[in-house]
N, CA, C and O of each residue as an XYZ file, in Angstrom:
524
protein
N     -61.007   -111.816   -105.730
C     -60.939   -111.295   -106.996
C     -60.031   -110.002   -106.886
O     -60.163   -109.180   -105.979
N     -59.159   -109.912   -107.833
C     -58.303   -108.652   -107.816
C     -59.033   -107.466   -108.365
O     -60.049   -107.575   -109.050
N     -58.475   -106.332   -108.036
C     -59.072   -105.115   -108.588
C     -58.985   -105.079   -110.114
O     -57.952   -105.412   -110.694
N     -60.072   -104.675   -110.748
C     -60.024   -104.667   -112.278
C     -58.965   -103.507   -112.709
O     -58.781   -102.464   -112.082
N     -58.380   -103.859   -113.776
C     -57.417   -102.908   -114.470
C     -58.167   -102.444   -115.744
O     -58.909   -103.210   -116.359
N     -57.948   -101.164   -116.117
C     -58.519   -100.572   -117.248
C     -57.364   -100.129   -118.201
O     -56.472    -99.368   -117.826
N     -57.431   -100.611   -119.351
C     -56.229   -100.440   -120.282
C     -56.634    -99.534   -121.409
O     -57.710    -99.670   -121.991
N     -55.710    -98.560   -121.722
C     -55.725    -97.849   -122.994
C     -54.325    -98.070   -123.602
O     -53.292    -97.804   -122.988
N     -54.364    -98.588   -124.880
C     -53.247    -98.935   -125.610
C     -52.836    -97.812   -126.410
O     -53.645    -97.281   -127.170
N     -51.569    -97.374   -126.302
C     -51.029    -96.162   -127.002
C     -51.229    -96.246   -128.516
O     -51.612    -95.278   -129.173
N     -50.958    -97.419   -129.030
C     -50.956    -97.629   -130.485
C     -52.427    -98.000   -130.952
O     -52.697    -98.119   -132.147
N     -53.314    -98.167   -129.996
C     -54.698    -98.557   -130.390
C     -55.439    -97.525   -131.013
O     -55.109    -96.343   -130.926
N     -56.518    -97.964   -131.695
C     -57.490    -96.969   -132.324
C     -58.004    -95.975   -131.272
O     -58.177    -96.272   -130.090
N     -58.223    -94.813   -131.790
C     -58.967    -93.800   -130.899
C     -60.366    -94.233   -130.674
O     -61.073    -94.526   -131.639
N     -60.807    -94.290   -129.462
C     -62.160    -94.729   -129.160
C     -63.249    -93.749   -129.823
O     -63.075    -92.534   -129.907
N     -64.327    -94.384   -130.257
C     -65.375    -93.589   -130.841
C     -66.459    -93.212   -129.847
O     -67.493    -92.626   -130.170
N     -66.139    -93.603   -128.578
C     -67.082    -93.392   -127.429
C     -66.280    -93.400   -126.191
O     -65.090    -93.710   -126.247
N     -66.870    -93.066   -125.024
C     -66.078    -93.103   -123.703
C     -65.901    -94.493   -123.171
O     -66.783    -94.996   -122.474
N     -64.792    -95.138   -123.472
C     -64.449    -96.495   -123.002
C     -62.985    -96.804   -123.044
O     -62.232    -96.149   -123.765
N     -62.570    -97.773   -122.299
C     -61.238    -98.316   -122.321
C     -61.061    -99.299   -123.439
O     -62.043    -99.896   -123.882
N     -59.876    -99.493   -123.911
C     -59.651   -100.508   -124.855
C     -59.978   -101.879   -124.370
O     -60.475   -102.745   -125.090
N     -59.662   -102.037   -123.071
C     -59.820   -103.382   -122.427
C     -59.909   -103.148   -120.996
O     -59.400   -102.171   -120.447
N     -60.637   -104.162   -120.333
C     -60.695   -104.239   -118.844
C     -60.273   -105.630   -118.511
O     -60.577   -106.587   -119.223
N     -59.545   -105.733   -117.384
C     -58.928   -107.007   -117.045
C     -59.203   -107.306   -115.575
O     -59.144   -106.398   -114.746
N     -59.504   -108.570   -115.231
C     -59.676   -109.062   -113.846
C     -59.256   -110.474   -113.835
O     -59.695   -111.263   -114.673
N     -58.415   -110.824   -112.908
C     -57.911   -112.152   -112.597
C     -57.460   -112.902   -113.868
O     -57.757   -114.086   -114.024
N     -56.733   -112.200   -114.788
C     -56.233   -112.844   -115.947
C     -57.199   -112.860   -117.123
O     -56.783   -113.204   -118.230
N     -58.426   -112.517   -116.945
C     -59.421   -112.407   -117.988
C     -59.385   -110.997   -118.567
O     -59.500   -110.012   -117.836
N     -59.225   -110.910   -119.887
C     -59.170   -109.645   -120.590
C     -60.336   -109.440   -121.523
O     -60.535   -110.242   -122.436
N     -61.088   -108.427   -121.334
C     -62.246   -108.117   -122.063
C     -62.021   -106.949   -123.009
O     -61.951   -105.804   -122.562
N     -61.906   -107.210   -124.291
C     -61.664   -106.117   -125.249
C     -62.929   -105.505   -125.758
O     -63.855   -106.195   -126.184
N     -62.956   -104.170   -125.707
C     -64.061   -103.426   -126.234
C     -64.230   -103.764   -127.688
O     -63.252   -104.040   -128.383
N     -65.492   -103.744   -128.172
C     -65.671   -103.952   -129.685
C     -64.922   -102.983   -130.481
O     -64.923   -101.786   -130.195
N     -64.294   -103.459   -131.453
C     -63.509   -102.589   -132.349
C     -64.265   -102.316   -133.603
O     -65.042   -103.137   -134.091
N     -64.013   -101.111   -134.128
C     -64.708   -100.662   -135.361
C     -63.689   -100.717   -136.502
O     -62.490   -100.830   -136.250
N     -64.130   -100.642   -137.691
C     -63.151   -100.654   -138.863
C     -62.537    -99.226   -139.106
O     -62.446    -98.759   -140.241
N     -62.120    -98.558   -137.978
C     -61.470    -97.252   -138.098
C     -59.971    -97.387   -138.321
O     -59.341    -98.376   -137.946
N     -59.437    -96.361   -138.940
C     -58.001    -96.306   -139.132
C     -57.368    -96.101   -137.772
O     -57.776    -95.145   -137.112
N     -56.430    -96.873   -137.274
C     -55.919    -96.621   -135.955
C     -55.069    -95.409   -135.803
O     -54.765    -94.992   -134.685
N     -54.667    -94.820   -136.934
C     -53.871    -93.595   -136.893
C     -54.711    -92.324   -136.977
O     -54.303    -91.240   -136.561
N     -55.918    -92.516   -137.541
C     -56.855    -91.374   -137.810
C     -58.243    -91.863   -137.920
O     -58.672    -92.322   -138.978
N     -58.973    -91.772   -136.813
C     -60.352    -92.378   -136.872
C     -61.319    -91.476   -137.646
O     -62.492    -91.819   -137.799
N     -60.849    -90.352   -138.122
C     -61.778    -89.465   -138.890
C     -61.745    -89.858   -140.330
O     -62.591    -89.375   -141.082
N     -60.833    -90.703   -140.792
C     -60.775    -91.085   -142.146
C     -61.999    -91.960   -142.481
O     -62.555    -92.601   -141.590
N     -62.418    -91.990   -143.743
C     -63.567    -92.841   -144.110
C     -63.290    -94.302   -143.777
O     -62.151    -94.768   -143.787
N     -64.331    -94.971   -143.496
C     -64.197    -96.481   -143.209
C     -63.876    -97.191   -144.568
O     -64.237    -96.727   -145.650
N     -63.199    -98.301   -144.432
C     -62.949    -99.098   -145.681
C     -64.255    -99.496   -146.339
O     -65.263    -99.691   -145.660
N     -64.242    -99.620   -147.677
C     -65.358   -100.070   -148.413
C     -65.560   -101.578   -148.319
O     -64.590   -102.327   -148.441
N     -66.703   -102.016   -148.119
C     -66.990   -103.453   -148.141
C     -66.807   -104.196   -146.835
O     -66.063   -103.779   -145.948
N     -67.516   -105.317   -146.751
C     -67.394   -106.133   -145.514
C     -66.067   -106.747   -145.385
O     -65.563   -106.834   -144.265
N     -65.452   -107.181   -146.427
C     -64.112   -107.846   -146.349
C     -63.103   -106.883   -145.800
O     -62.377   -107.231   -144.869
N     -63.027   -105.731   -146.314
C     -62.000   -104.682   -145.839
C     -62.296   -104.307   -144.458
O     -61.374   -104.155   -143.657
N     -63.632   -104.133   -144.093
C     -64.028   -103.663   -142.737
C     -63.656   -104.835   -141.755
O     -63.091   -104.578   -140.692
N     -63.957   -106.053   -142.096
C     -63.551   -107.131   -141.159
C     -62.082   -107.231   -140.941
O     -61.637   -107.440   -139.812
N     -61.298   -107.086   -142.003
C     -59.807   -107.068   -141.787
C     -59.383   -105.987   -140.890
O     -58.572   -106.214   -139.993
N     -59.922   -104.739   -141.096
C     -59.549   -103.622   -140.309
C     -59.938   -103.835   -138.816
O     -59.162   -103.509   -137.918
N     -61.128   -104.375   -138.577
C     -61.559   -104.674   -137.185
C     -60.648   -105.733   -136.587
O     -60.217   -105.564   -135.447
N     -60.337   -106.783   -137.265
C     -59.489   -107.901   -136.721
C     -58.125   -107.271   -136.523
O     -57.514   -107.553   -135.492
N     -57.595   -106.459   -137.395
C     -56.243   -105.870   -137.247
C     -56.235   -104.920   -135.985
O     -55.262   -104.876   -135.233
N     -57.334   -104.188   -135.801
C     -57.419   -103.333   -134.587
C     -57.407   -104.076   -133.312
O     -56.745   -103.703   -132.343
N     -58.200   -105.205   -133.326
C     -58.212   -106.089   -132.154
C     -56.822   -106.643   -131.869
O     -56.433   -106.743   -130.705
N     -56.083   -106.999   -132.879
C     -54.777   -107.475   -132.801
C     -53.789   -106.412   -132.230
O     -52.896   -106.725   -131.443
N     -53.984   -105.220   -132.639
C     -53.174   -104.102   -132.083
C     -53.383   -103.954   -130.572
O     -52.424   -103.826   -129.811
N     -54.639   -103.975   -130.158
C     -54.937   -103.864   -128.754
C     -54.369   -105.061   -127.979
O     -53.726   -104.916   -126.940
N     -54.635   -106.239   -128.529
C     -54.100   -107.432   -127.794
C     -52.520   -107.287   -127.662
O     -51.952   -107.488   -126.589
N     -51.892   -106.948   -128.751
C     -50.423   -106.773   -128.700
C     -49.996   -105.770   -127.744
O     -48.962   -105.975   -127.109
N     -50.678   -104.693   -127.563
C     -50.389   -103.663   -126.551
C     -50.472   -104.196   -125.165
O     -49.829   -103.655   -124.266
N     -51.270   -105.286   -124.934
C     -51.417   -105.901   -123.664
C     -50.518   -107.135   -123.444
O     -50.615   -107.841   -122.440
N     -49.620   -107.359   -124.460
C     -48.785   -108.561   -124.398
C     -49.481   -109.869   -124.686
O     -49.089   -110.947   -124.239
N     -50.568   -109.703   -125.482
C     -51.332   -110.976   -125.800
C     -51.476   -111.062   -127.355
O     -51.087   -110.140   -128.071
N     -52.010   -112.128   -127.821
C     -52.163   -112.321   -129.206
C     -53.560   -113.043   -129.412
O     -54.274   -113.328   -128.451
N     -53.896   -113.315   -130.692
C     -55.152   -114.014   -131.018
C     -55.134   -115.382   -130.428
O     -56.208   -115.929   -130.181
N     -54.003   -115.978   -130.182
C     -53.974   -117.305   -129.591
C     -54.489   -117.363   -128.113
O     -54.766   -118.434   -127.573
N     -54.594   -116.237   -127.535
C     -55.192   -116.108   -126.146
C     -56.664   -115.908   -126.082
O     -57.253   -115.919   -125.001
N     -57.263   -115.727   -127.203
C     -58.721   -115.439   -127.298
C     -59.514   -116.719   -127.087
O     -59.246   -117.757   -127.691
N     -60.513   -116.603   -126.195
C     -61.378   -117.708   -125.859
C     -62.829   -117.550   -126.348
O     -63.530   -118.535   -126.578
N     -63.272   -116.253   -126.504
C     -64.584   -115.970   -126.960
C     -64.740   -114.688   -127.765
O     -64.104   -113.680   -127.457
N     -65.546   -114.717   -128.751
C     -65.721   -113.562   -129.674
C     -67.232   -113.283   -129.889
O     -68.051   -114.202   -129.926
N     -67.551   -112.043   -130.023
C     -68.885   -111.647   -130.399
C     -68.727   -110.723   -131.629
O     -67.970   -109.753   -131.604
N     -69.458   -111.057   -132.688
C     -69.452   -110.293   -133.908
C     -70.795   -109.671   -134.095
O     -71.805   -110.319   -133.822
N     -70.864   -108.420   -134.557
C     -72.129   -107.741   -134.863
C     -72.107   -107.266   -136.269
O     -71.150   -106.639   -136.722
N     -73.215   -107.580   -136.990
C     -73.298   -107.258   -138.470
C     -74.588   -106.463   -138.733
O     -75.681   -106.833   -138.305
N     -74.398   -105.344   -139.467
C     -75.652   -104.591   -139.802
C     -76.388   -105.112   -140.992
O     -77.574   -104.830   -141.168
N     -75.689   -105.891   -141.838
C     -76.328   -106.489   -143.059
C     -75.999   -108.026   -142.955
O     -75.205   -108.587   -143.710
N     -76.672   -108.631   -141.971
C     -76.354   -110.010   -141.605
C     -76.475   -110.975   -142.898
O     -75.560   -111.728   -143.233
N     -77.566   -110.881   -143.510
C     -77.771   -111.804   -144.606
C     -76.781   -111.639   -145.777
O     -76.314   -112.612   -146.370
N     -76.505   -110.459   -146.058
C     -75.576   -110.072   -147.118
C     -74.140   -110.246   -146.721
O     -73.318   -110.517   -147.597
N     -73.774   -110.112   -145.470
C     -72.300   -110.053   -145.093
C     -71.816   -111.252   -144.337
O     -70.603   -111.412   -144.201
N     -72.696   -112.129   -143.823
C     -72.261   -113.183   -142.936
C     -71.199   -114.075   -143.540
O     -70.196   -114.349   -142.881
N     -71.368   -114.520   -144.717
C     -70.403   -115.460   -145.412
C     -69.117   -114.835   -145.654
O     -68.082   -115.438   -145.374
N     -69.107   -113.626   -146.174
C     -67.829   -112.903   -146.447
C     -67.070   -112.576   -145.195
O     -65.850   -112.720   -145.117
N     -67.845   -112.121   -144.190
C     -67.222   -111.817   -142.904
C     -66.532   -113.100   -142.303
O     -65.410   -113.046   -141.800
N     -67.256   -114.229   -142.385
C     -66.688   -115.463   -141.860
C     -65.415   -115.854   -142.604
O     -64.489   -116.312   -141.934
N     -65.278   -115.721   -143.914
C     -64.047   -115.988   -144.619
C     -62.884   -115.303   -144.142
O     -61.824   -115.889   -143.927
N     -63.080   -113.926   -143.952
C     -62.047   -113.153   -143.496
C     -61.655   -113.419   -142.047
O     -60.472   -113.517   -141.722
N     -62.689   -113.539   -141.156
C     -62.497   -113.859   -139.760
C     -61.740   -115.135   -139.619
O     -60.736   -115.156   -138.908
N     -62.147   -116.191   -140.239
C     -61.540   -117.479   -140.147
C     -60.082   -117.473   -140.499
O     -59.358   -118.347   -140.021
N     -59.598   -116.555   -141.297
C     -58.225   -116.521   -141.737
C     -57.333   -116.061   -140.595
O     -56.113   -116.202   -140.679
N     -57.903   -115.521   -139.542
C     -57.066   -115.023   -138.461
C     -56.798   -116.151   -137.338
O     -55.987   -115.972   -136.430
N     -57.495   -117.231   -137.477
C     -57.325   -118.322   -136.425
C     -57.043   -119.654   -137.130
O     -57.622   -119.970   -138.170
N     -56.132   -120.418   -136.524
C     -56.013   -121.803   -137.052
C     -57.238   -122.647   -136.872
O     -57.906   -122.567   -135.840
N     -57.538   -123.431   -137.829
C     -58.780   -124.230   -137.827
C     -59.017   -125.021   -136.540
O     -60.161   -125.257   -136.150
N     -57.966   -125.416   -135.906
C     -58.091   -126.200   -134.614
C     -58.016   -125.388   -133.381
O     -57.972   -125.938   -132.281
N     -57.997   -124.013   -133.525
C     -57.933   -123.151   -132.333
C     -58.899   -121.959   -132.498
O     -58.525   -120.833   -132.170
N     -60.042   -122.162   -132.962
C     -61.060   -121.090   -133.107
C     -61.783   -120.889   -131.788
O     -62.198   -121.848   -131.137
N     -61.931   -119.581   -131.391
C     -62.649   -119.328   -130.126
C     -64.162   -119.702   -130.260
O     -64.703   -119.889   -131.349
N     -64.769   -119.789   -129.101
C     -66.227   -119.774   -129.133
C     -66.694   -118.487   -129.701
O     -66.045   -117.456   -129.520
N     -67.848   -118.511   -130.413
C     -68.269   -117.149   -131.082
C     -69.747   -117.107   -131.166
O     -70.433   -118.118   -131.319
N     -70.233   -115.857   -131.058
C     -71.575   -115.504   -131.347
C     -71.615   -114.435   -132.386
O     -70.844   -113.480   -132.299
N     -72.502   -114.545   -133.399
C     -72.584   -113.527   -134.379
C     -74.084   -113.090   -134.433
O     -74.996   -113.905   -134.581
N     -74.276   -111.721   -134.301
C     -75.558   -111.118   -134.179
C     -75.872   -110.111   -135.241
O     -75.003   -109.307   -135.579
N     -77.047   -110.105   -135.781
C     -77.491   -109.069   -136.636
C     -77.993   -107.906   -135.865
O     -78.791   -108.102   -134.949
N     -77.578   -106.678   -136.173
C     -77.999   -105.450   -135.394
C     -78.527   -104.414   -136.393
O     -78.292   -104.523   -137.596
N     -79.218   -103.445   -135.894
C     -79.775   -102.455   -136.733
C     -78.816   -101.267   -137.023
O     -79.038   -100.500   -137.960
N     -77.784   -101.137   -136.231
C     -76.834   -100.051   -136.520
C     -75.640   -100.098   -135.671
O     -75.696   -100.610   -134.553
N     -74.564    -99.592   -136.142
C     -73.314    -99.524   -135.424
C     -72.726    -98.098   -135.561
O     -73.034    -97.419   -136.541
N     -71.899    -97.631   -134.621
C     -71.184    -96.309   -134.671
C     -70.504    -96.197   -136.038
O     -70.003    -97.169   -136.605
N     -70.516    -94.974   -136.528
C     -69.879    -94.576   -137.746
C     -70.443    -95.324   -139.002
O     -69.809    -95.413   -140.054
N     -71.657    -95.840   -138.807
C     -72.325    -96.593   -139.892
C     -71.428    -97.776   -140.362
O     -71.445    -98.146   -141.536
N     -70.677    -98.335   -139.454
C     -69.881    -99.547   -139.780
C     -70.827   -100.701   -140.139
O     -72.001   -100.689   -139.768
N     -70.311   -101.676   -140.851
C     -71.037   -102.850   -141.119
C     -70.692   -104.030   -140.169
O     -71.391   -105.042   -140.123
N     -69.627   -103.857   -139.448
C     -69.168   -104.883   -138.531
C     -68.458   -104.313   -137.313
O     -67.733   -103.325   -137.430
N     -68.646   -104.900   -136.181
C     -67.975   -104.629   -134.935
C     -67.743   -105.942   -134.293
O     -68.625   -106.800   -134.318
N     -66.506   -106.160   -133.668
C     -66.188   -107.342   -133.005
C     -65.534   -107.083   -131.713
O     -64.603   -106.281   -131.633
N     -66.006   -107.761   -130.654
C     -65.356   -107.726   -129.335
C     -64.829   -109.097   -129.009
O     -65.084   -110.061   -129.732
N     -64.092   -109.187   -127.919
C     -63.575   -110.524   -127.529
C     -63.179   -110.621   -126.073
O     -63.048   -109.621   -125.368
N     -63.008   -111.762   -125.677
C     -62.481   -112.135   -124.375
C     -61.217   -113.002   -124.487
O     -61.224   -114.026   -125.171
N     -60.129   -112.586   -123.810
C     -58.892   -113.343   -123.885
C     -58.552   -113.764   -122.422
O     -59.092   -113.219   -121.459
N     -57.671   -114.714   -122.308
C     -57.184   -115.221   -121.006
C     -55.635   -115.190   -121.018
O     -54.989   -115.761   -121.896
N     -55.080   -114.504   -120.016
C     -53.622   -114.589   -119.873
C     -53.143   -116.012   -119.514
O     -53.776   -116.729   -118.739
N     -52.013   -116.379   -120.107
C     -51.484   -117.768   -119.796
C     -50.955   -117.775   -118.314
O     -50.475   -118.802   -117.835
């Protein structure tokens, strides 16, 4: 096994806690869960509603992937966390699904949680594989 690499992407969102944007080992890239924060200024208010928050999270993940020379087509597994599972599951799924072709959707787990940083309604992390 090669030594792990720890990545911070210059254009990526400012972390809300002490972590790297991603860690990589042997071609496997583990992206830290992204929040619906503005990538240019994480002190700005979060977007209103689950649809806008899901878009911002997916766009933040795309920024980090791009900074590593990867894209959503390299994603193999996703975990989504929702604070209002019953109310937000369907709407989050509609937005999430729009980021992947129907025949190339990663494996995914979606979990209801009691709270997220910044009182976000959604956080998503993922695992990608370098070609």
